[in-house]
C-alpha positions in Angstrom: -123.0 135.1 143.9 -125.1 135.8 140.9 -128.6 137.1 141.6 -131.7 136.7 139.6 -132.9 139.8 137.9 -136.4 140.7 138.2 -138.6 142.6 135.7 -141.5 142.3 138.1 -142.5 140.2 141.1 -145.9 138.8 140.3 -148.4 137.6 142.9 -148.9 133.9 142.2 -151.0 131.2 143.9 -149.0 128.0 144.8 -147.3 127.9 141.4 -145.7 124.8 139.7 -142.3 125.4 138.4 -141.7 123.7 134.9 -138.1 123.7 133.8 -136.5 122.9 130.4 -133.0 123.3 129.1 -131.2 123.4 125.7 -128.0 121.3 125.7 -127.2 117.8 126.5 -130.7 116.9 128.0 -132.6 118.3 124.9 -132.6 115.4 122.4 -135.0 116.0 119.6 -135.6 119.6 121.0 -138.0 117.9 123.5 -137.0 120.1 126.5 -136.6 123.3 124.7 -139.6 123.2 122.5 -142.0 121.9 125.2 -141.2 125.0 127.3 -141.4 127.4 124.3 -144.8 125.8 123.4 -146.1 126.1 127.0 -145.0 129.8 127.0 -147.0 130.4 123.8 -150.2 128.6 124.6 -150.4 129.8 128.3 -149.6 133.3 127.1 -146.9 133.6 129.8 -145.0 136.6 130.6 -141.3 137.0 131.3 -140.6 138.3 134.6 -137.0 137.4 135.7 -133.6 136.2 134.3 -130.6 134.4 135.6 -127.4 136.1 134.2 -125.2 134.0 132.2 -121.9 135.3 133.5 -119.9 132.5 135.4 -122.1 129.5 134.2 -121.0 128.9 130.6 -117.7 128.4 128.7 -118.1 130.9 125.8 -116.4 128.6 123.4 -119.0 126.0 123.9 -121.9 128.4 123.9 -120.9 131.3 121.6 -122.9 134.4 121.2 -124.8 134.6 117.8 -124.3 137.6 115.6 -126.8 139.1 113.1 -124.8 140.9 110.3 -126.7 142.6 107.4 -124.8 144.3 104.6 -121.6 144.2 106.5 -123.1 145.9 109.6 -123.3 144.2 113.0 -127.0 144.5 113.6 -127.3 142.4 116.9 -125.4 140.1 119.1 -127.3 137.5 121.0 -126.0 135.6 124.1 -127.5 132.6 125.8 -130.4 133.6 128.1 -132.1 132.0 131.1 -135.5 133.4 131.5 -138.6 132.9 133.9 -142.3 133.2 132.7 -145.5 133.2 134.7 -148.9 132.4 133.6 -152.1 133.0 135.9 -155.8 132.7 135.9 -155.9 129.0 136.2 -158.7 127.4 138.4 -156.0 125.9 140.7 -152.1 126.5 140.6 -150.4 129.2 138.6 -147.4 128.3 136.4 -143.8 129.4 136.4 -141.8 128.3 133.2 -138.0 128.3 133.0 -136.3 128.2 129.7 -132.5 128.2 129.4 -129.2 126.6 128.6 -127.9 123.7 130.7 -124.9 125.4 132.6 -121.4 124.2 132.1 -120.2 125.5 135.4 -121.2 126.0 139.1 -124.3 123.7 139.0 -124.7 124.1 142.9 -124.9 127.9 142.4 -127.3 127.7 139.5 -129.5 125.2 141.2 -129.6 127.3 144.2 -130.8 130.3 142.4 -133.7 128.2 141.0 -134.6 126.9 144.3 -134.5 130.5 146.0 -137.0 131.5 143.5 -139.1 128.4 144.3 -139.2 129.3 147.9 -139.8 133.0 147.3 -143.0 132.2 145.2 -144.1 129.2 147.5 -143.8 126.8 144.4 -145.8 123.7 145.4 -143.9 121.2 143.1 -141.1 121.3 140.5 -141.3 119.5 137.2 -138.4 119.2 134.8 -138.6 118.2 131.0 -135.8 116.3 129.4 -135.3 114.6 126.0 -133.2 111.5 125.4 -132.5 109.5 122.2 -133.4 105.7 122.7 -133.4 102.5 120.6 -137.1 102.4 120.2 -139.4 102.3 117.2 -141.5 105.4 116.2 -144.3 103.0 115.3 -145.2 102.5 119.0 -146.7 105.1 121.3 -143.8 107.4 122.4 -142.3 106.5 125.8 -142.3 108.9 128.6 -140.4 108.1 131.8 -140.2 109.8 135.1 -137.9 110.0 138.1 -138.8 111.6 141.4 -137.1 112.9 144.5 -139.5 112.0 147.1 -141.3 108.5 147.8 -144.7 110.3 148.2 -144.6 111.0 144.4 -144.4 107.4 143.4 -148.2 106.9 143.1 -148.5 110.2 141.3 -146.2 108.9 138.6 -147.6 105.5 138.4 -151.2 106.8 138.1 -150.2 109.0 135.2 -149.0 105.9 133.3 -145.4 106.9 133.3 -142.5 104.5 133.1 -140.1 104.5 136.2 -136.7 105.6 135.1 -133.9 102.8 135.3 -130.5 104.5 134.7 -126.8 104.4 135.8 -124.5 106.9 134.3 -123.6 110.6 133.7 -126.4 112.9 134.8 -127.8 116.2 133.5 -128.7 119.3 135.6 -132.2 117.8 135.9 -131.1 115.0 138.3 -128.8 117.4 140.0 -131.7 120.0 140.5 -134.0 117.1 141.9 -131.4 116.2 144.5 -130.8 119.8 145.5 -134.6 120.2 145.7 -134.9 117.1 148.0 -132.3 118.7 150.5 -134.6 121.7 150.7 -137.8 119.8 151.2 -139.1 120.6 147.7 -140.9 117.8 145.7 -139.8 117.4 142.1 -140.5 115.0 139.1 -138.6 114.8 136.0 -140.2 113.8 132.8 -138.2 112.3 130.1 -139.5 112.0 126.4 -137.7 109.1 124.6 -137.1 109.8 120.9 -136.2 107.2 118.4 -132.3 107.5 117.8 -132.7 107.3 114.1 -134.7 110.4 114.0 -132.3 113.2 114.6 -134.6 116.0 114.4 -137.2 117.9 116.5 -139.8 115.3 117.3 -143.2 116.8 117.6 -144.8 113.5 118.5 -142.8 112.9 121.5 -143.1 116.6 122.6 -146.8 116.2 122.7 -146.6 113.0 124.6 -144.4 114.6 127.3 -146.7 117.7 127.7 -149.9 115.5 127.7 -148.3 113.6 130.5 -147.4 116.8 132.2 -150.9 118.1 131.8 -152.4 115.0 133.4 -150.0 115.2 136.3 -150.7 118.9 137.2 -154.5 118.8 136.3 -154.3 122.2 134.5 -156.4 122.7 131.3 -154.1 123.6 128.3 -154.9 123.3 124.7 -152.7 120.8 123.2 -154.7 120.1 119.9 -152.4 122.0 117.7 -149.5 120.1 119.0 -151.1 117.0 118.5 -151.9 117.7 115.0 -148.2 118.6 114.4 -147.3 115.3 116.0 -149.5 113.3 113.6 -148.1 115.3 110.6 -144.6 114.4 111.7 -145.5 110.8 112.0 -146.9 110.9 108.5 -143.7 112.4 107.1 -141.6 109.7 109.0 -143.6 107.0 107.6 -143.3 108.4 104.1 -139.5 108.6 104.6 -139.3 105.1 105.7 -141.2 103.7 102.7 -138.5 105.0 100.5 -135.6 103.6 102.5 -135.1 99.8 102.8 -132.2 100.0 105.2 -134.3 102.2 107.6 -137.2 99.6 107.4 -134.7 97.0 108.5 -133.5 99.0 111.4 -137.1 99.6 112.5 -138.1 96.1 112.1 -135.3 94.9 114.3 -136.2 97.6 116.9 -139.9 96.3 116.9 -138.9 92.8 117.3 -136.8 93.8 120.5 -139.6 96.1 121.6 -142.1 93.4 121.6 -140.2 91.2 123.9 
């Protein structure tokens, strides 16, 4: 069985584990960029990794080469890293950033949960992104699902929508069920991005992280991200002004959204 590789084993106080993935559950870069931003603003330090062997089909997740002047300079493969951040008034943070595995979900989830038990993780949060038929002119939608009934009020009090869905799942949902079986509480947050904006959506990323901060009660400065979201909104509005067909699509979505 694959093992987690540790660079160090920090002493953490009842940390929250916050998980994000590239791949299928990463619409509008919501999952990946949210974790990257958290690593940056919390000055988190990498401390462990999950080896990629056995979890990915290499033809679907190919290594990336850097070639300069005909010389192979570097070869980068997919990575799965854990980071930690301390010195909060309450719980510390563990952040995980990786690629949704193609294979052996049970083994992969088991490694994540083994780490949770090793560091006495108090609660797990995953961040996902999905495209939805919603207009950008309304406040971004953030929905949540949870794996224990005790978490219902926590989600409702945070003003989050309760997920309604039937269909194929991502590793997020699989991880929630695996955590439930081990007695670990977990919430999955999903940012809903307008399907007509197939690009990184800073406005939705901000809304998801604002919801997360409200849930975990930890002080993190999201002002820069909020400004980036506001600027993104301005750019979209400028684009829409020049595109009558896009205006028509948005008007129809607004009509449905108001009902």
